C-alpha positions as CSV (number, residue, x, y, z in Angstrom):
1,X,0.0,0.0,0.0
2,X,1.3,3.5,-0.9
3,X,0.6,5.6,2.1
4,X,0.9,9.4,2.3
5,X,3.2,10.9,4.9
6,X,2.0,13.8,6.8
7,X,3.2,17.0,5.1
8,X,2.2,20.6,4.5
9,X,4.2,20.7,1.3
10,X,1.8,21.4,-1.6
11,X,4.6,20.4,-3.9
12,X,4.8,17.0,-2.4
13,X,1.0,16.5,-2.3
14,X,0.6,17.6,-5.9
15,X,3.5,15.3,-6.9
16,X,1.9,12.3,-5.1
17,X,-1.6,13.1,-6.7
18,X,-0.1,13.2,-10.2
19,X,0.2,9.4,-10.0
20,X,-3.7,9.4,-10.2
21,X,-4.6,12.4,-12.3
22,X,-2.2,14.1,-14.7
23,X,-4.6,17.1,-14.9
24,X,-3.1,18.2,-11.6
25,X,0.1,19.1,-13.5
26,X,-1.6,22.5,-13.8
27,X,-1.2,23.0,-10.1
28,X,2.5,22.5,-10.0
29,X,3.5,26.2,-10.4
30,X,0.9,27.3,-7.8
31,X,2.1,24.6,-5.4
32,X,5.7,25.8,-5.7
33,X,4.7,29.4,-5.1
34,X,2.4,28.6,-2.2
35,X,4.4,26.0,-0.3
36,X,6.6,28.5,1.5
37,X,3.4,30.0,3.0
38,X,1.7,26.8,4.1
39,X,3.7,26.1,7.2
40,X,5.3,29.5,7.9
41,X,2.1,31.3,8.5
42,X,0.3,28.4,10.2
43,X,2.6,28.0,13.2
44,X,4.0,30.6,15.6
45,X,7.5,31.8,15.2
46,X,9.4,34.1,12.9
47,X,7.4,35.1,9.9
48,X,8.9,35.8,6.5
49,X,8.3,39.2,5.0
50,X,5.3,39.2,2.7
51,X,5.0,42.3,0.5
52,X,1.7,43.9,-0.4
53,X,2.4,42.8,-3.9
54,X,2.8,39.1,-3.0
55,X,-0.2,38.7,-0.7
56,X,-2.9,39.2,-3.3
57,X,-1.1,37.0,-5.8
58,X,-0.8,34.2,-3.3
59,X,-4.4,34.5,-2.4
60,X,-5.5,34.4,-6.0
61,X,-3.3,31.3,-6.6
62,X,-4.7,29.6,-3.5
63,X,-8.3,30.4,-4.7
64,X,-7.6,29.1,-8.2
65,X,-6.1,25.9,-6.7
66,X,-9.2,25.4,-4.5
67,X,-11.6,25.8,-7.4
68,X,-9.6,23.5,-9.6
69,X,-9.6,20.8,-6.9
70,X,-13.3,21.2,-6.0
71,X,-14.2,20.6,-9.6
72,X,-12.5,17.2,-9.4
73,X,-15.0,16.0,-6.8
74,X,-18.6,15.0,-7.4
75,X,-21.0,18.0,-7.5
76,X,-22.9,16.7,-4.4
77,X,-19.7,17.1,-2.3
78,X,-19.1,20.8,-3.3
79,X,-19.3,23.4,-0.5
80,X,-22.5,25.4,-0.6
């Protein structure tokens, strides 16, 4: 059995999911861009600098990734 290890790395998760769905290749660039934010801002400690230019771009990428993934699931599972 091929088990997933616990990770916050979007790059690792997308890479693992590519074994099942090559359409997820579209998420590779977004995952590389967003991965530095996934752990750093989640847990206390020293935060990296995030410019006013980077924040909206990261938000848009995350939103695009979310919508792309939601469309992969059956309609009845979509959030309302």
